[in-house]
ZARO-412043 format. One record per residue (C-alpha): residue number from 1; x, y, z. Coordinates in nm, 3 decimals. Layout:
 num       u       v       w
 NUM       X       Y       Z
...
// end
This chain:
 num       u       v       w
   1  -1.509  -0.205   2.109
   2  -1.713  -0.131   1.793
   3  -1.544   0.096   1.527
   4  -1.670   0.373   1.301
   5  -1.586   0.252   0.960
   6  -1.423   0.523   0.744
   7  -1.378   0.440   0.375
   8  -1.069   0.584   0.222
   9  -1.124   0.820  -0.074
  10  -1.022   0.694  -0.407
  11  -0.799   0.909  -0.623
  12  -0.812   0.923  -1.003
  13  -1.043   0.752  -1.247
  14  -1.067   0.374  -1.315
  15  -0.896   0.438  -1.648
  16  -0.596   0.602  -1.469
  17  -0.575   0.307  -1.235
  18  -0.579   0.056  -1.516
  19  -0.305   0.236  -1.712
  20  -0.086   0.283  -1.402
  21  -0.146  -0.076  -1.291
  22  -0.035  -0.206  -1.630
  23   0.284   0.002  -1.621
  24   0.363  -0.115  -1.266
  25   0.268  -0.477  -1.326
  26   0.008  -0.492  -1.046
  27  -0.365  -0.512  -0.998
  28  -0.569  -0.190  -1.040
  29  -0.674  -0.248  -0.677
  30  -0.316  -0.198  -0.567
  31  -0.298   0.135  -0.745
  32  -0.624   0.244  -0.587
  33  -0.487   0.149  -0.238
  34  -0.175   0.352  -0.301
  35  -0.356   0.644  -0.440
  36  -0.592   0.654  -0.140
  37  -0.281   0.671   0.091
  38  -0.131   0.973  -0.073
  39   0.087   0.827  -0.349
  40  -0.026   1.000  -0.667
  41   0.246   0.965  -0.936
  42   0.377   0.655  -1.115
  43   0.724   0.731  -0.972
  44   0.599   0.749  -0.614
  45   0.421   0.426  -0.647
  46   0.710   0.257  -0.820
  47   0.950   0.370  -0.538
  48   0.703   0.235  -0.277
  49   0.670  -0.100  -0.441
  50   1.046  -0.128  -0.503
  51   1.213   0.044  -0.198
  52   1.580   0.006  -0.301
  53   1.872   0.097  -0.080
  54   1.982   0.356  -0.334
  55   1.666   0.549  -0.242
  56   1.788   0.599   0.105
  57   1.841   0.949   0.228
  58   2.201   1.048   0.268
  59   2.334   1.023   0.630
  60   2.375   1.402   0.625
  61   2.002   1.436   0.668
  62   2.050   1.382   1.035
  63   2.173   1.681   1.232
  64   2.514   1.621   1.389
  65   2.576   1.280   1.223
  66   2.880   1.394   1.012
  67   3.044   1.549   1.320
  68   2.963   1.228   1.528
  69   3.131   1.013   1.271
  70   3.434   1.237   1.259
  71   3.472   1.242   1.636
  72   3.445   0.858   1.643
  73   3.685   0.815   1.361
  74   3.940   1.042   1.527
  75   3.902   0.863   1.865
  76   3.938   0.515   1.705
  77   4.248   0.635   1.511
  78   4.402   0.762   1.840
  79   4.340   0.427   1.999
  80   4.091   0.543   2.263
  81   3.918   0.251   2.431
  82   3.554   0.253   2.315
  83   3.226   0.151   2.480
  84   2.873   0.168   2.342
  85   2.578   0.236   2.581
  86   2.246   0.107   2.462
  87   1.904   0.057   2.605
  88   1.735  -0.264   2.728
  89   1.458  -0.278   2.459
  90   1.477  -0.437   2.125
  91   1.579  -0.110   1.954
  92   1.862  -0.051   2.207
  93   1.984  -0.409   2.197
  94   1.986  -0.427   1.816
  95   2.159  -0.090   1.804
  96   2.430  -0.213   2.040
  97   2.471  -0.544   1.852
  98   2.494  -0.350   1.523
  99   2.773  -0.113   1.644
 100   2.973  -0.404   1.801
 101   2.932  -0.616   1.492
 102   3.033  -0.333   1.257
 103   3.339  -0.223   1.453
 104   3.447  -0.585   1.507
 105   3.468  -0.612   1.128
 106   3.701  -0.319   1.136
 107   3.914  -0.484   1.405
 108   3.798  -0.250   1.684
 109   3.722  -0.402   2.018
 110   3.415  -0.248   2.182
 111   3.285  -0.271   2.538
 112   2.916  -0.222   2.610
 113   2.676  -0.116   2.880
 114   2.310  -0.223   2.867
 115   2.123  -0.102   3.180
 116   1.937  -0.346   3.391
 117   1.581  -0.214   3.391
 118   1.519  -0.311   3.756
 119   1.845  -0.164   3.886
 120   1.921   0.128   3.655
 121   1.602   0.222   3.480
 122   1.600   0.380   3.133
 123   1.894   0.551   2.974
 124   2.237   0.654   3.109
 125   2.335   0.682   3.473
 126   2.636   0.824   3.649
 127   2.733   0.501   3.824
 128   2.758   0.322   3.484
 129   2.964   0.600   3.342
 130   3.202   0.584   3.634
 131   3.222   0.206   3.602
 132   3.314   0.228   3.231
 133   3.577   0.488   3.314
 134   3.735   0.255   3.580
 135   3.749  -0.010   3.317
 136   3.959   0.215   3.096
 137   3.688   0.339   2.853
 138   3.772   0.688   2.713
 139   3.546   0.714   2.408
 140   3.173   0.659   2.472
 141   2.898   0.621   2.218
 142   2.532   0.610   2.299
 143   2.262   0.447   2.084
 144   1.889   0.480   2.131
 145   1.944   0.691   2.440
 146   2.137   0.986   2.579
 147   1.943   1.289   2.443
 148   1.798   1.365   2.786
 149   2.088   1.230   2.999
 150   2.261   1.567   3.077
 151   2.406   1.464   3.418
 152   2.568   1.125   3.308
 153   2.711   1.294   2.994
 154   2.840   1.583   3.200
 155   3.012   1.333   3.438
 156   3.169   1.156   3.144
 157   3.320   1.478   3.017
 158   3.432   1.573   3.363
 159   3.618   1.242   3.379
 160   3.789   1.328   3.045
 161   3.586   1.088   2.826
 162   3.498   1.181   2.468
 163   3.115   1.140   2.428
 164   2.912   1.093   2.114
 165   2.531   1.077   2.159
 166   2.313   0.909   1.895
 167   1.941   0.888   1.971
 168   1.602   0.934   1.808
 169   1.384   1.038   2.102
 170   1.238   1.378   2.150
 171   1.506   1.623   2.275
 172   1.458   1.859   2.561
 173   1.522   2.234   2.548
 174   1.886   2.176   2.522
 175   2.093   1.879   2.400
 176   2.354   1.719   2.642
 177   2.707   1.866   2.644
 178   2.867   1.591   2.442
 179   3.149   1.633   2.180
 180   2.886   1.542   1.915
 181   2.511   1.484   1.923
 182   2.321   1.329   1.629
 183   1.940   1.296   1.638
 184   1.702   1.339   1.345
 185   1.455   1.525   1.571
 186   1.700   1.795   1.664
 187   1.623   1.982   1.337
 188   1.273   1.855   1.283
 189   1.062   1.909   1.594
 190   0.758   1.938   1.350
 191   0.838   1.579   1.225
 192   0.873   1.692   0.856
 193   1.233   1.602   0.776
 194   1.283   1.278   0.579
 195   1.467   1.095   0.855
 196   1.243   1.220   1.140
 197   1.088   0.872   1.208
 198   1.400   0.658   1.220
 199   1.437   0.421   1.508
 200   1.745   0.428   1.727
 201   1.889   0.141   1.524
 202   1.828   0.323   1.198
 203   2.028   0.622   1.328
 204   2.304   0.385   1.435
 205   2.323   0.226   1.099
 206   2.352   0.562   0.912
 207   2.611   0.675   1.170
 208   2.819   0.349   1.106
 209   2.774   0.404   0.727
 210   2.917   0.749   0.755
 211   3.196   0.623   0.986
 212   3.267   0.350   0.731
 213   3.371   0.616   0.479
 214   3.623   0.761   0.718
 215   3.788   0.434   0.816
 216   4.111   0.305   0.649
 217   3.918   0.032   0.478
 218   3.545   0.007   0.387
 219   3.326  -0.296   0.465
 220   2.985  -0.397   0.341
 221   2.729  -0.294   0.597
 222   2.425  -0.444   0.428
 223   2.443  -0.771   0.638
 224   2.351  -0.551   0.935
 225   2.009  -0.484   0.793
 226   1.849  -0.784   0.971
 227   1.923  -0.604   1.302
 228   1.783  -0.279   1.165
 229   1.460  -0.447   1.052
 230   1.416  -0.623   1.392
 231   1.478  -0.311   1.595
 232   1.273  -0.082   1.374
 233   0.958  -0.298   1.367
 234   0.980  -0.356   1.746
 235   0.993   0.014   1.808
 236   0.672   0.064   1.626
 237   0.787   0.365   1.421
 238   0.616   0.449   1.091
 239   0.709   0.205   0.815
 240   0.733   0.474   0.549
 241   1.024   0.648   0.386
 242   1.366   0.535   0.509
 243   1.217   0.290   0.756
 244   1.023   0.113   0.476
 245   1.349   0.078   0.273
 246   1.544  -0.054   0.568
 247   1.279  -0.292   0.691
 248   1.192  -0.422   0.347
 249   1.555  -0.502   0.273
 250   1.619  -0.629   0.627
 251   1.337  -0.875   0.609
 252   1.523  -1.041   0.316
 253   1.823  -1.086   0.548
 254   1.596  -1.228   0.823
 255   1.454  -1.477   0.568
 256   1.803  -1.594   0.487
 257   1.889  -1.611   0.865
 258   2.271  -1.605   0.803
 259   2.305  -1.453   1.152
 260   2.282  -1.759   1.389
 261   2.097  -1.574   1.653
 262   1.817  -1.480   1.409
 263   1.788  -1.837   1.283
 264   1.757  -1.971   1.637
 265   1.507  -1.698   1.731
 266   1.289  -1.790   1.436
 267   1.294  -2.155   1.540
 268   1.188  -2.091   1.900
 269   0.916  -1.859   1.769
 270   0.770  -2.148   1.570
 271   0.894  -2.062   1.221
 272   1.118  -2.249   0.990
 273   1.476  -2.113   1.004
 274   1.453  -2.005   0.642
 275   1.095  -1.888   0.637
 276   1.002  -1.549   0.500
 277   0.853  -1.330   0.773
 278   0.646  -1.016   0.755
 279   0.671  -0.725   0.998
 280   0.376  -0.864   1.188
 281   0.551  -1.190   1.258
 282   0.856  -0.993   1.367
 283   0.651  -0.784   1.602
 284   0.453  -1.059   1.755
 285   0.700  -1.347   1.740
 286   1.067  -1.247   1.734
 287   1.058  -0.906   1.893
 288   0.883  -1.008   2.227
 289   1.144  -1.272   2.295
 290   1.426  -1.014   2.265
 291   1.230  -0.774   2.474
 292   1.159  -1.033   2.747
 293   1.520  -1.021   2.866
 294   1.515  -0.652   2.917
 295   1.165  -0.635   3.059
 296   1.240  -0.905   3.321
 297   1.582  -0.771   3.409
 298   1.915  -0.810   3.229
 299   1.917  -0.774   2.842
 300   2.260  -0.940   2.811
 301   2.110  -1.268   2.703
 302   1.948  -1.099   2.411
 303   2.268  -0.930   2.306
 304   2.458  -1.259   2.341
 305   2.206  -1.422   2.107
 306   2.234  -1.162   1.833
 307   2.608  -1.180   1.850
 308   2.635  -1.563   1.870
 309   2.892  -1.704   1.629
 310   2.709  -2.034   1.553
 311   2.377  -2.212   1.597
 312   2.530  -2.429   1.876
 313   2.580  -2.118   2.084
 314   2.260  -1.937   1.979
 315   2.000  -2.212   2.031
 316   2.030  -2.242   2.411
 317   2.020  -1.863   2.438
 318   1.703  -1.854   2.212
 319   1.542  -2.120   2.436
 320   1.627  -1.922   2.743
 321   1.455  -1.610   2.591
 322   1.159  -1.813   2.494
 323   1.116  -1.930   2.861
 324   1.153  -1.564   2.973
 325   0.884  -1.466   2.719
 326   0.643  -1.735   2.860
 327   0.709  -1.599   3.209
 328   0.644  -1.246   3.078
 329   0.320  -1.350   2.916
 330   0.193  -1.516   3.239
 331   0.274  -1.205   3.436
 332   0.114  -0.984   3.170
 333  -0.212  -1.181   3.190
 334  -0.220  -1.139   3.569
 335  -0.157  -0.767   3.560
 336  -0.400  -0.706   3.276
 337  -0.685  -0.872   3.477
 338  -0.621  -0.637   3.767
 339  -0.572  -0.332   3.550
 340  -0.905  -0.391   3.356
 341  -1.087  -0.435   3.688
 342  -0.941  -0.106   3.813
 343  -1.029   0.069   3.488
 344  -1.389  -0.053   3.504
 345  -1.419   0.068   3.866
 346  -1.296   0.410   3.762
 347  -1.536   0.429   3.466
 348  -1.833   0.328   3.681
 349  -1.759   0.615   3.916
 350  -1.663   0.854   3.641
 351  -1.798   0.739   3.302
 352  -1.668   1.041   3.112
 353  -1.308   0.999   3.237
 354  -1.100   1.094   2.933
 355  -0.778   0.933   3.055
 356  -0.703   0.642   3.287
 357  -0.431   0.638   3.554
 358  -0.404   0.286   3.716
 359  -0.170   0.184   3.989
 360  -0.072  -0.113   4.200
 361   0.259  -0.126   4.393
 362   0.335  -0.487   4.297
 363   0.299  -0.469   3.920
 364   0.617  -0.550   3.728
 365   0.779  -0.235   3.586
 366   0.897  -0.409   3.278
 367   0.551  -0.535   3.172
 368   0.319  -0.250   3.251
 369   0.382  -0.083   2.918
 370   0.244  -0.386   2.726
 371  -0.052  -0.394   2.963
 372  -0.126  -0.023   2.908
 373  -0.152  -0.098   2.535
 374  -0.413  -0.373   2.604
 375  -0.609  -0.138   2.824
 376  -0.611   0.123   2.555
 377  -0.724  -0.138   2.308
 378  -1.021  -0.225   2.539
 379  -1.132   0.124   2.641
 380  -0.984   0.362   2.379
 381  -0.856   0.617   2.633
 382  -0.500   0.732   2.692
 383  -0.369   0.518   2.979
 384  -0.103   0.547   3.244
 385  -0.001   0.234   3.443
 386   0.215   0.285   3.751
 387   0.396   0.058   3.999
 388   0.604   0.140   4.311
 389   0.984   0.112   4.331
 390   1.165   0.242   4.637
 391   0.889   0.462   4.748
 392   0.858   0.625   4.403
 393   0.585   0.558   4.148
 394   0.711   0.457   3.808
 395   0.516   0.383   3.497
 396   0.445   0.366   3.126
 397   0.181   0.532   2.919
 398   0.014   0.448   2.588
 399  -0.199   0.669   2.374
 400  -0.469   0.672   2.106
 401  -0.407   0.818   1.765
 402  -0.583   1.149   1.835
 403  -0.380   1.218   2.153
 404  -0.027   1.352   2.208
 405   0.081   1.170   2.521
 406   0.418   1.345   2.553
 407   0.247   1.685   2.532
 408   0.005   1.579   2.803
 409   0.288   1.486   3.030
 410   0.447   1.817   2.963
 411   0.126   1.971   3.108
 412   0.179   1.761   3.422
 413   0.555   1.809   3.451
 414   0.554   1.991   3.789
 415   0.400   1.672   3.939
 416   0.660   1.437   3.801
 417   1.007   1.350   3.895
 418   1.092   1.274   3.531
 419   0.938   1.164   3.200
 420   1.022   1.103   2.840
 421   0.897   0.941   2.526
 422   0.686   1.050   2.229
 423   0.329   1.102   2.107
 424   0.208   0.754   2.143
 425   0.425   0.607   2.431
 426   0.606   0.741   2.731
 427   0.760   0.661   3.062
 428   0.731   0.856   3.384
 429   0.809   0.871   3.750
 430   0.663   1.068   4.042
 431   0.638   1.094   4.420
 432   0.366   0.863   4.556
 433   0.181   1.163   4.720
 434   0.123   1.321   4.377
 435  -0.088   1.027   4.243
 436  -0.437   1.182   4.298
 437  -0.317   1.516   4.157
 438  -0.175   1.334   3.851
 439  -0.515   1.161   3.793
 440  -0.693   1.505   3.792
 441  -0.434   1.688   3.587
 442  -0.408   1.401   3.331
 443  -0.787   1.396   3.283
 444  -0.776   1.774   3.234
 445  -0.497   1.745   2.979
 446  -0.702   1.483   2.796
 447  -1.005   1.712   2.793
 448  -0.795   1.994   2.640
 449  -0.693   1.767   2.349
 450  -0.993   1.546   2.309
 451  -1.300   1.728   2.447
 452  -1.530   1.603   2.720
 453  -1.695   1.313   2.533
 454  -1.522   0.970   2.524
 455  -1.414   0.888   2.162
 456  -1.513   0.587   1.947
 457  -1.223   0.432   1.761
 458  -1.235   0.439   1.380
 459  -1.138   0.170   1.135
 460  -1.008   0.279   0.800
 461  -1.149   0.058   0.522
 462  -0.982   0.060   0.182
 463  -1.282  -0.056  -0.018
 464  -1.568  -0.303  -0.039
 465  -1.459  -0.635  -0.186
 466  -1.682  -0.940  -0.274
 467  -1.565  -1.269  -0.140
 468  -1.533  -1.397  -0.493
 469  -1.246  -1.143  -0.552
 470  -1.038  -1.279  -0.262
 471  -0.804  -1.523  -0.436
 472  -0.437  -1.621  -0.434
 473  -0.362  -1.362  -0.711
 474  -0.505  -1.077  -0.489
 475  -0.289  -1.195  -0.198
 476   0.017  -1.205  -0.416
 477  -0.045  -0.846  -0.514
 478  -0.112  -0.734  -0.156
 479   0.217  -0.890  -0.053
 480   0.397  -0.619  -0.254
 481   0.267  -0.365  -0.007
 482   0.456  -0.517   0.285
 483   0.596  -0.448   0.537
 484   0.276  -0.343   0.719
 485   0.281  -0.146   1.036
 486   0.234   0.209   1.164
 487   0.221   0.450   0.876
 488   0.152   0.159   0.630
 489  -0.134  -0.035   0.778
 490  -0.248  -0.365   0.620
 491  -0.532  -0.298   0.378
 492  -0.875  -0.361   0.532
 493  -1.174  -0.445   0.307
 494  -1.543  -0.467   0.378
 495  -1.763  -0.750   0.260
 496  -2.106  -0.686   0.110
 497  -2.381  -0.830   0.325
 498  -2.285  -1.195   0.376
 499  -2.449  -1.487   0.558
 500  -2.285  -1.654   0.861
 501  -2.310  -2.026   0.784
 502  -2.099  -2.149   1.092
 503  -2.007  -1.968   1.413
 504  -1.816  -2.113   1.709
 505  -1.588  -2.002   1.983
 506  -1.245  -2.166   2.014
 507  -0.942  -2.116   2.248
 508  -0.976  -1.857   2.514
 509  -1.164  -1.582   2.328
 510  -1.149  -1.648   1.958
 511  -1.420  -1.702   1.693
 512  -1.422  -1.923   1.384
 513  -1.684  -1.864   1.115
 514  -1.780  -1.963   0.761
 515  -1.922  -1.669   0.555
 516  -2.129  -1.702   0.239
 517  -2.154  -1.427  -0.029
 518  -2.488  -1.522  -0.174
 519  -2.465  -1.293  -0.485
 520  -2.106  -1.389  -0.574
 521  -2.167  -1.758  -0.490
 522  -1.848  -1.766  -0.278
 523  -1.785  -1.916   0.069
 524  -1.476  -1.841   0.283
 525  -1.351  -1.926   0.633
 526  -1.289  -1.651   0.884
 527  -1.131  -1.608   1.226
 528  -1.182  -1.325   1.476
 529  -0.897  -1.332   1.724
 530  -0.975  -1.218   2.091
 531  -1.323  -1.109   1.977
 532  -1.556  -1.366   2.124
 533  -1.703  -1.113   2.371
 534  -1.789  -0.879   2.085
 535  -2.004  -1.137   1.902
 536  -2.347  -1.256   2.017
 537  -2.384  -1.631   2.024
 538  -2.678  -1.641   1.780
 539  -2.490  -1.525   1.469
 540  -2.552  -1.848   1.267
 541  -2.791  -1.758   0.975
 542  -2.755  -1.382   1.025
 543  -2.677  -1.162   0.732
 544  -2.401  -0.906   0.838
 545  -2.116  -0.705   0.698
 546  -1.754  -0.772   0.804
 547  -1.433  -0.569   0.795
 548  -1.146  -0.806   0.711
 549  -0.792  -0.868   0.591
 550  -0.733  -1.180   0.373
 551  -0.474  -1.420   0.473
 552  -0.318  -1.755   0.373
 553  -0.361  -2.021   0.647
 554  -0.082  -2.286   0.619
 555  -0.170  -2.458   0.944
 556  -0.225  -2.810   0.798
 557   0.045  -2.769   0.544
 558  -0.200  -2.702   0.261
 559  -0.242  -2.319   0.192
 560  -0.595  -2.194   0.203
 561  -0.743  -1.847   0.205
 562  -0.889  -1.722   0.531
 563  -1.033  -1.396   0.648
 564  -0.902  -1.216   0.947
 565  -1.201  -1.030   1.086
 566  -1.142  -0.682   1.224
 567  -1.502  -0.566   1.299
 568  -1.861  -0.628   1.207
 569  -2.190  -0.443   1.181
 570  -2.554  -0.486   1.075
 571  -2.600  -0.474   0.703
// end
């Protein structure tokens, strides 16, 4: 889908940029990029470029965290058998691994419960709580879940268990009745507090850091940052503030791969075990393999991998996850084809449908969330994908930047058996007979927020850049802005009018081109991934403008510069 190009406004004068760039030791272009993204002072830019752990917010910024640490420390001191309850996604699995790893260093044995997506669904359940009680557990910690699980928490309390809830999801009207509840969103529903955007694994880390202070001896928790980076990137939270600090430092741990499971995971993902990886490579390479276990059923394999004591143990587990991921991708392609066909049928009947609600009983519940994202990518409309389980419809939704999906589901709450999530992603369930009503109500909720005319996606462009300025020095400077992700998107540049010297389709739906900047006398290779349908076949010889990000291609062992095309338009 073509985008509206929106050029970011530059802040300050060229003289200011030159002076600040000299003091920071970077290119003036980097200063201009940082300024256009809201960083105005030299101190703000320096902290962004050098996000040190000492810049982390104190754990006390999270409501309830100090009390949660105190309750855990007291329970451990009293010898209460402890279990951690996580979730089946990457954030939940890494949070569980982090707690088990941290407490093992303190000599504390910890059981765990990771729900099977197909049997238990998301979050806590009464049956699992009762099972843990029968196994002797008397102290229960939740990570990346629990804030909406009133009934299971109440059952645990009824059985006499001490319960500590740590979560980062949006709370309901009342928190669960646990002995302690810590969640950065409890005191910052407006999203303004410094820790508001932490992933579940980030909350778990700060909770363990505070608990560390209360234990008889203190350990170094920094080796846990690889798990924090993996879970945070996978959960697609803004990579700004504390998340940027945690991920930037965690990526250094992932590079060193001292954790055998991380090293094995890098190998099966096609990377050298000691390769430096960016957030994009984590998100598209490592994280999907961890996620595959939970999406297809039991996440235990993923947890076993992250806790593996050596490479000999880790490698077979990583290979198993790689096979699961291949199965997941095959299933995803099949569901996507059906979902896109349904979407196009709906839009033919109702071209101004502002939201899409798609359903097939046989779709896999663990995969429809990924497919919903792909449908949004194609049609730029908030999308719900539903399947059937035991006579009940269950599904996942994904949103566009202008739309609050959780708020829309609140407007449909009387039709739903349950829902949860946040602005950009959510899960839901409903009786099958409410499907048509949900379609109508969801469309109405979309109209309230978006208006009655379908939107066109926009692409933020940092600046125009001649091809002659794209060199290895520029790429080295841009690398300092890593990690890229939500809240810190990779810089996008626009070419001046350039000539397409070569143009051909390769793979399933990709385009390879050679672009020539006639004025600057520069020629560069370019690739447009999954964009063949968006390009006419007679581009050769045309003069066009392209939006791009520069990359280093190391495919043949010799590094060369290549442009990753995001969009194009007539000059």
